[in-house]
N, C-alpha and C positions, 0 to 999 in steps of 0.2 A: 256376772251380766252388768249390761249400765244397761236401764231407758229411757227413752223420753217419753213425756204420757204428756194431752192437752186433752181439753173438753172434762178431769178433772173433779168439776163442782155442780156438772150434770148427771142424771142418773145410770147413766150406762157408764161413764168414766170414770165415777166414783168408783161404781164395785168392779172396774179394774184396774184402780187404784188400791182398793183393799184389797184382790188379791196380787198382786205384783209383793206389795207389803209385808203376803205370809209366804209368798212363794221366796223359799230358801236359795234359790237357782240366782235372783236377781236381786244384787249386792248394792245397788244406786239406783233413786228415780229422780230426773229431772222433768217439777211437775210446771207448764208453762200452762199460766192460769191468768182469771181477768179480774179474781178479785180475790181471796185469802180464804184456805183451807181452814176446816177444823183447828183448832188449835193442839189437837190429839196428833195428827196428822202434819203438822206443823214443825211439833217437837221431836219427830219421828229422823235418826237419824240417818237412816236409811233414801229418806226423801230433801232433797234440792227442789224447795218453793221459789217460782220468780216468777212475779204478778208481770204482764204484760198488758200494754194500750193497746199495740197495733202488731199483728201476727205475719204483722209483712215489716217490718222493722225490728234487729238483731243486735243488739251492742254486741261490745267486743267480750263483756265481762259474758254474757248469755253464751253466746258462743263457746267460750272460755268453758263453762261449766258445761254443756251437752257433746264436746269435744272427746271421741271414744266410745261415745254410745252403743250396744250393740242393734238397736232396735228403736223403733221408734212407732207408737201409737196416738194415729191423728183424729179427734173423732171435731 
C-alpha cells in the first residue's frame, strides 16, 4: 500500500509517519513537507520526501510520485 502524508513535521503527523514506517502493509510513503525531515527518515527507502512551498501547486514530478497511492492522510 502506498500512502501520501502531509503534516509529518508536526506532533501528530510525525507519529503517524512513525506508525506508517513500522506498518509492514505500507510499502511506500510520499511525505509532503514544508521543511526537511530527520536524517533517519530521509534515508528510509520506504519514504519519499517532497518539500513543498505551496500546497496549492503541484509539479509534474510531484504528481508522478503520488501516482498510484492507495490512501492520503492530510493534516
